[in-house]
N, C-alpha and C positions, 0 to 999 in steps of 0.2 A: 504492500500499499504506500503510494506516495502521496505527500501533502507536503504544504511548506507554512512556516509561521514567518510571517514578515514583520519587521520591526523597524519604527522610526526611532524610538528611544533604546530599544534593546532588541536582539534578534538571536534566536537559538534555532539550530537545525539539527535534526535528529534522523538518521539512517532513512532518507527519503522523505522525511516530514519536517515541517517548520510552522511557526507561529507568527502571526502579525501583531507586534505590539505597537501601539501608537502612544506617544507621551505628550501631554501638555502640562506646562507650569503655569497656573494661575497663582501668582505670588508664590506663597509656598506649598500650595497644594499641587501635588503631581498626581495626575489620573493616567492611567495606563489600561489600554484596551488590546484584547488580541482577537483574532480572527485565524481560523485554520483554513487553508485552501488546499483541496484535494486535486491531484493531478495523476492519480495512478491509471486513469483511462486515457491519457494523452502521451505523446512522444514529443517531449519539448524540443527535441533537435529537428523535427520535420517542421516546415513552414505552418501548416494548418495546426498542428499542435501548439507551436509556439504562440501563435495568434490567439487561440483559445485560451492558453494559460494566461497570455498577458490580459486579456479581458477579465479572467477571474481575479487576477492580481490586483488589476486597477479597482474593480468593484470592492475587494477585501480593504484595500488602502482607505477607500472612501469611507466604509463602514467603521474601521477602527479609528480613524481620525475624527469621527463624529461629523454632525452637519455644519455647514458654513454658517457663521454667526452674522448673517445679515449684513449690514452696510458698515460695520466698524472694520476699518481699514486693517489695524492689527490683527484683530480675530480672522480676518479673511486671508491675511499674509501667514499666520501661524498655521492655519488651516492647509493653505497649498503647500507649506514647507512639510508639515507633517506627511501628507499625502505623497509628494514627490519623494522623500526622503524614504519612505515606508516600501514605496513602489521600488524604487532603485535597489534597495537593500535586498529586497525579495528576489528581484531579476539577477543580481550578484550571487545570491547563495543558491539559486537553482543551478548555476553553472553552465547553463547550456548556451553554446555560442550563437545558435539561430535566435534564441529568446533575447540574448544581449543586443545582437545586430538588430532586432526588431525595436528594442527599447532606444536605441541610440537614433533612430528614425523619428521617434515619436516625442521627445522631449526637447524643451528648449535648450539652447546654448547654455545657459547658466545651470540648468539642472544637468546636462551633460557633463559640464565641469564639475559640479559636486558628484556625480556619478562615477566619473573617473578617479577623482580623489579617493571616494570610498573603496573601490576596487583595488586602487595601487595601495591602500593601507592594509590590505589582508594579507 
């Protein structure tokens, strides 16, 4: 069984499974959420499998990071960073070249630079 735990604040991967942890820091209160994404039915190294997995990871990042908080610019920025970091971390942890190449085509230059930094730090 393959699944992934994705994380913005923390990330753990275990024998083909991982969990998404999204953290927010409101003052001194830290909230951490996790979402499990199963992908045992997919081949992340095929284009079709990578596209399906990427869609699942994006949805999980949105769920783990909570909802956008209306018009508050700081809250929207925090949400966007959480979502982007969670997704990038998950993609890196899966370790599929096809999924990584797909991710590189989907993110902004700033997100790509952060992704490259995270990957090179591993």
